[in-house]
N, C-alpha and C positions, 0 to 999 in steps of 0.2 A: 504494499500500500504506499509506504513512504517513497519507495523507488519510483512508483508510477506518478506520485505527486511531484517528485523532483524533476521528472521528464516533461511536465506540463510547461506551457509557455507562461511567462510572467503574468499576463493578464488573467489567465485562468487560475494560476496560483493565488493571485490577489483576490479573485472572485471567491475561490474556495475558502480562503482564510477569513474573509469578511463574513461570509455566510456562516462559517463555523463559529466565529466569535459571537455573531448575533444570536445564533441558535443556542449556544451554551449560556450566554447571558440571560436570554429569555427563559431558558429551561430552569436556570438557577432561581431567577426571580419567581417563576411560576411555582417551583417546588417550595421555596421559602414562604411565598404567600399562601400556598395550599396548606403547608404545615402550620403556619400562624393562625389562619382562620379556623382550621380544624381543631387546633389546640384551644383556641378561644371559645369556639362553639362547644367543645367538649366540657370545658371548665364551667361555662354558663349552664349547660344542661345538668351537669353533676351538682352544681349549687342549687338549681331548682329542684332536682330530685331529692337532695338532702333536706331542703326546706319542706318539701311535700311529705316525705316519710316522717320527718320530725313532727310536723303538724298532725298528720294522720295518726302517728303513734301516740302522741299526747292525748288527742281526742279519744281514740279507742281505749287507751288506758284509763282515762277518766270515766268513760261510759261503762266499761267492764267492771271497774272498781265500784261505781255506783250501783250497777246491776248486781254485783256480788253482795253488796250490803243489803240491797232490797230483797235479795233471795234469802239472806239470813233472817230478816224480819218476817218474811212470808212463812218460812218453814217452822218458826217457833210458835206460830199462832194456830189454834185449833181450826180444823180437825187434823192438820198435817202431822203433828207429833204422834197422835193416836194411830193414824193410818200407817205411818212408818214403823211404829212399834208393833202393830199387828202383823205387818209384812215380815219384820225381823223375827217374830216369835210364832209364825205360822197360824195366826188367829184371824187372818183376813177372810171376811165372809161375803164381800160384794161392795157394789158402788153406793147403794141406796143411803146408808147412814152417813156417808161422807160427802155425797154429791153436792147438796145445797150449800153446805159450809165452804167447800172448796171453791165452788163457783163464786161465792160472795167475796172471796179473797183474791182469786186469780184475775177476775175481770178488771178491777182497778189496777192490779199489777201489770197486766198486758196493756192497758190504756196508757199507763205512765211510762212504759218502756217500749218505744216503737221498734227497737231491734228484735224484740221477742215476739214470735208469731204464735207460740203455744208452749205449754209445759207438760211433762209426763212424770208420773211417779210409777215405777215398775219394780217388780221383784222377780225372783227366780220362779220357775214353774209357771211362766206366762201370766203372772199377775201384773196387769197394766191398768193404770188409772189416769185418764186424761179428761179434765173438766170440759175442754173445748171439743172433744170428739170421742164418742163412745165406741166407735167401730175400729179403732186402731189396733186392737188385739189381733185381728185377723191378718194384719200386715206388719206385725212387729218384727219378725225375722227378716222381712224384705227391707224394712226401714233401717234395721241395725244388723247387717250381715256379720260384722265383726263381734268379737267376744267382749262385750262391755263390762263383764263381771271380772275380767282379769286385772284391770287397772285398779289400784288401791288409792288413787288420788284423783283430784279434779282433772278431767281430760276433755280437750277440745277435739272433736271428730271432724273429718273432711266433709265438704259439701255433698249433698244428696237431694234427691227429689222429695218435695214435701207431700207425703202421702196422706197427711192429716186433712188437707184441703184439696189435694189432687193437682196442685199447680205450684210453680215456683220452686225455689231451692231453700234448703235450711242447713245451718251448721250447728250440730248438737253440742251442748256443753253438758257433760255427764258428771254429776256429783255423787260420790258414794256417801250414803247417809245412814246413820243409826240413831235411834231415839230411845230415851229412858223416861217413861211417863211419870214414874215415881219421883225422880229427881228433877224432871223437867229439862234435862240436858239434851242437846243435839250436837252430834259430832259428824265430821265429814270423813268417815272411815268405816270399814267393815269390822263388826265384832266377831271374834272367833266363836264358832258353834251356832251362830244365828244365821238366818237367811239373809242374803244380800239384798239391799234396796238401793235404787238409783233415782235421783231427781234429775230430770233432763230439761234444760232450757233449749228451745229450738230458735236459733238466731236466724233472722230473715236475710238470706244471702243477697237478695235484690237490693236491699238498702246498703249493705256493705259495699257491693259493687258500684252502686250509684255514687256513694261517697268517694270511693277511690277514683272513679272516672272524673269527678269534679276536681280532684287534687292532681290529676295527671296533666301532662303537657303534650304538644304535638309530636314530640320525639319519644314519648313513652311507648314501649312495647307492651308492658304489662305492669300493673301495680296490684299487689295481692297480700293476703295475710297467710303466714306460714307458721306451723307448729315448731316446737323446739328441735325437731329432727330435720327441719328445712322443707317439710312436705307442704305443698300449697293446700289451703283449706277452702277458699271461696271461689276457685276457678276449676275448670275441667281440662283434661289433657288434650281433648280434641280441639279446643279453641286456642290454647297457649301451650303447645308441646314443649317449647324450649324451657319453660319454667319447671318442667318435670325432669330435666336432664340430671343425671347423677352428679355431674360436676357442679351444677348450680346448687343442688340440695346439700352437697358436701360443704360448699363455701358458706352457705347460709347457716348450717349447723355449727360450723367451726366457731369457737369462742375466741374471737380476735378483737383487738382494740380498735381496728379501723372500721369505719362505717361504710366504706365503698371499696370496690375492687372490680376485677374483670375475669371472665371465663371465656376461653377460646372454644368456638364450635365450628369446625371446618374452616371455611374461608372467612367467616364472620367472627364477631366478638361481642359478647354480652357485657355491658357495663352494669354493675350491681351496686345498689345503695340499700342499706337496711337500717331499721330502728327497732330496738327491743321494746317490748311491752311487758311489764312485770307480771301481768296476769297469765299464769300457766306458761311462762317463758315464751310467749308468742312473739312474732317478729313481723314488722311491716316491710315488704320488699318492693323495690322499684327496679325494673329492668329496662334498659335501652340498648338497641342494637347499633353497633358501630356503623353499619351500612346506612342507617337512617340519618346519621350525622353527616356522612359523606355526600348524601344526595343533594344537600343544599349548596354545596360548594362545587358541584360539577359544572355549573355555569361559569365559574371562574376559569376552569380549564378551557372551555370553549372560547372565552374572551382572549386568553393568551394565545390560543392557536390562531385566531384572526389577527392579532397583533404580530405574531411571528410571520405570517404570510405577507403582511404589509411591509415589515422590515426586510423580509427576504427580497422582495422586488426592489425596494429602495437600495439595498446593499448591492444587488446585481448591477443596477444602472450606475451607481456611484463608482463601483470598482472598475467597470469597463471604461468610464470616462477617465478615471485616475490612471489606469494602466496605459492608456494611449499617451498620456502626458509623460509617464515615466519611461516607457519603452523607447521613446524617440531618442533620448540620450544613450540608453543602453545599447541600442543598435550601433551607435557610433563607436562605443567601446568594443563591441564585437568586431567591427571592421578593423580597428587597430590591432586587436589580438590576431585576427586572420592574417594581416600583413606581417606581423612578427613571426608567425608560424611559417609563412612563405619566404621569410628573410628578405622581404621587400619593403620594410618599414624604414625608409630613408628620410622622407620629408614628414616631420612630425605634425600632427593635428593639434592645434592650440585650442584651449578652452578658456572662454572669456567670462563665463558666469561663475558664481560662488556657491551654487547649490552642491549637495553632497555628491551627486554623480559627476559633476564637472570637476570637483576636487579629486574624485577617484580617477578621472582621466589624467589629471596633472600628476598624481602619484604614479600612475601607470607609466607615463613617459619617464619619470625619474627612475622607476624600478628598471625599465629597459636599459637606461644608461648604466645603472649599477650592475646589472647582470653582465653587460658587455665587459665592464671592468673586472668583475669577478672571474669571468672566463680566463682572462689573462693571468690572474693571480693563481687560479687552480693549476694551470700548466706549470707555473713556477713551484708551487707547493708539491706537485707530484715528483718533480726532480729532487726536491729536498727530502721527500719522504723515502725515496730510494736510497739516498745516502744515509738517512737515519736508520733504515732497516739493516744496512751493512754494519753500522756501528752497534746496533742492538744485538744482532746475532753474534757478533764478535765478542761482545761482553758476556754472552751466555756461556762461553767456554770456561770451564773451571781451570783457573791458572795453575792450581796445585796439580791437577791431573796432567796438564801439559808439561810442567816442569819435571814432575816425577818420571814421566814417560821419556823425556829427553835425557835425564840423568841415567835412566835404566839403559837406554841405547848406548850412551857413552860408556857405561860400565861393561856392556857386552863387547863393545869395540876394543876396550883396553884388555879384556880377557881373551881376545882372539875369537870371539863368537861372531864372526862377520855374517854368517847366514842368518842367525837369530836377529842380529841388529838390523840387517837388511829387511827381513820380514816385518819387523816392528815399524821401520820407517815407511815401508809400503802401506801397511795398515793405517798408520797415522796420517799419511798423505791422503789416502782415500777418505778417511774420516773427516779431515779438515776440508776437503773439497766439497763434501756435502754440507757441512756446517756453514761454510763461508760462501755458498752459492748466491751470487748477487742477483737481486730482483726476483727471486723465487720464494714465495711464501708457502707453496704447496708442492709436494712431490708425490709420486705414486707410492702406494703402500709397499710395493716390492722394494723400491729404493729406500724407503724409511726403515724397513726390516734389515736391508743390507747395511745401512748406516749403524744400527744398534748392534748388528753382528760384528762389525769391525771394532766397535767400542769394546765388546766382550772379549774379542781376540786380544786387544791391547792390554786389557785388565788382566787377563789370565797369563799373558807373557811376562809382564813386568812384576806381577805380584805372586805368581805361581800358586794362586788360590784354588785352582782346579774346579771352578764353578761350571757345572754342565748347563749349557744354554740350548734351548730349543724354541724355534719359531714356526708356527703353522698359519698359513693364509689360505682362506677359502679361494678356490680357483677364480670365482666370479669377481673377487675383490682385488686381485693383484694390480690392476691398472687403474683402480679408483684413486682419486687424488685425496691426499690427507695433509694436514698441517705438518710441516717438517719439524725435526728435532722434538718429537712428541714422545717417542718410546725410550730414547737414551736416558732422560732424567728419571723415568720410572725404573729402568734397569739399575741406574746408579743408586736409587733409593733402596732397592732390594739388597745391593752389596753393602751400602753404607749403614743401613739400619737393620736389615734382616739377618745378616751374617756377622754381627758384631756383639761381642760380650756374651758368648754362650756360657750357660752353667755346665760344669763338668759332667760328662756323661750324657749330655743332651745335644751334642753336635749332630747336624743332619749329615747323613752319609749316603751319597755325596751331596754337597750343596747343589741346588737346582734352581734355575730361573726359566719360566716358560711363558711364551707369548702366543695367544691364540686370537685370531681375527676372523669373525664369522658374521654372516648376515642374520638379522633377527626379524625381517619382514618390514613392510611399509617403507621400503627404501632406507632402512636404518641398518647400522652395523654395530657390533660389540667388540671392543678391544679389552682383553683380559690379560693382565700381567700378574703372575703369581710366583711365589717362592716357598721354600720349606724352612724358613728361618724362624727368628724369635717370635714373630707375630706382630700385629698392628694394634696400637691403641686407637680404636675406631673413633671414639669420641674426641680425642685430642686431634687426630688427623683431620676429621671433618671440620673442626673449629679453626685450625690453622690454615686449612685450604681456602676457607672463605673469608678469613680475616683481612681487613684492609692493610694492616701492617703485621706480618707474621711475627710471632713471639720469639721464635728461634731461627737463626739464619740457616740452620741445618735443614730446615723444611722449606727453604725458599723455592726449591725445584718444584715441589708439589703445588705450592701457591701460584708459581709462575705458570704452570700448565693449566691450572683452573682459570686464571685470568685470560690466557690466550684462547682457550676453548670457548669461554663465555663470550669473548669479543667476536670470535669467528662464527659460532653457532647459536649464540643467544640462549634463550630458555629451553632450547631443544636438547641441551646437554644433560645427561644423567650420569652421576658418578656415585658408585656404591662400593663399600668395603666388606669383605668377609675375612675372618681370621680363625684358623685352627693351628696354633703354634706347633712348629716342627713337622707339620703335615702339609697344609696349604693355606697361604695368606694371599689374598687377591685384591686387586683394585680393578673394577669393571667400569669402563667408559663406553656409554652408548651415545652415538651421534648419527646425524643424517649422512647418507653417502655423498651428498653434495652440500658444500657450505652455503649458509644463508646469504 
């Protein structure tokens, strides 16, 4: 993509850049605006939801507390204590003796409490008393399919159809009651050994729902009353299925300090606000779907799309006009560069304006003059470089090695060993011829091996050390060019450090130096120089090899090799060490078959 863009003409590059900048800027503005309005909208909705559930919770708490107090007053007045006592003690004989008195008390009770549509007093064995409907006994199990006798405390049951009057819905509040006529006490619990009795208030669901609807806002998905387990009481699953999700009920049930939170449901999200009602640990719940909040700000996206189209057209027209103005002078620069490439730029084009492109043209003319001057200087520097190379390679010869070799030759001559002295002079001459070859930085691997072989011959002759030397070159690498004077310092290190200062009884028999040069694939080769001497301190050798200033002059050869290899081959050089003292100690150099 970048390469294709770079190959475009300037006018199209400018057009692309301006459209890209415009699009990115509008996209960022759009996203920030969208995020801002969404966050603000969410905050306002959550504040309204908190206010609504707080007001609804306070109101319901007040009404239910008042209703609970009124229920206490109702149940302590005759005939209810006797009725409950008879049910507890299996003495209940029918409705007749209680009906008129119960009607007289329940009618004003129902009139004063609009939330209550009916009351029931019931006992085990289908004993049911309802002042407002005498036929409920036949529908009792249908009205209360759950086991209402299992709960030992006041319980609020979920919404169900009102079978008492055959329409609407009710939320039963079930009181476990026990009465003692002698003491006149009434308690909300079951006495062991007695029949269980229940006083049930039937709360009108329609009024609860109407109240919640008034407290809701246009973003509300659902506002409802839940029990302590998070189960909705005044709504049905068919109408509000999301309120019955396990995740929602778990969050509502959880005793946390926060009054709001969220639950993810697929691609959408439910924002939840709750308020606790002390009566039976009820909770008022408000749900809002995130998708409802997003709907109002979709128009903002449409607005930004229209703005983007308008800016797109404006950027296109402006960039085309601007590119025509800029490319006029750029074409002049292109003409100058073309003449320079053709070596026909003799009469310079002058630039009279002071804009950036004109200044670039002036600098181009100056750069052309500078390049011409530098070409002359380069030729002179190449000549000096050749002289410096001769001096550098000459300085690499170990003076002690040369002096010792000449003294050895002189000694052989004085002792009449003319043939030995002649051989040493021949070997030394061939050795110096390779070392001092002027203008050549690279030789064939075969020549380099010949050079190190001559070095070993000289060393064995004047020191009589008897070191066995063996060099193996893969046939495909014999004529490959390699940096000269590479192997001799490595062989010298083997002699100087590998075969020096042996512990008694551990001398290698016989001392050996081996050089193996093999291909390793991907046009690379490996040079391995090994001996059977003392061993290599790998950590020290690695540190001294890469140090800017070697700590010991004795290791100058290894440091010099590393610097020359790195200069020639760059990061493509790999140097590793292995050491098994008195068996095999190696330095492996892996380099490309062709220098960089």
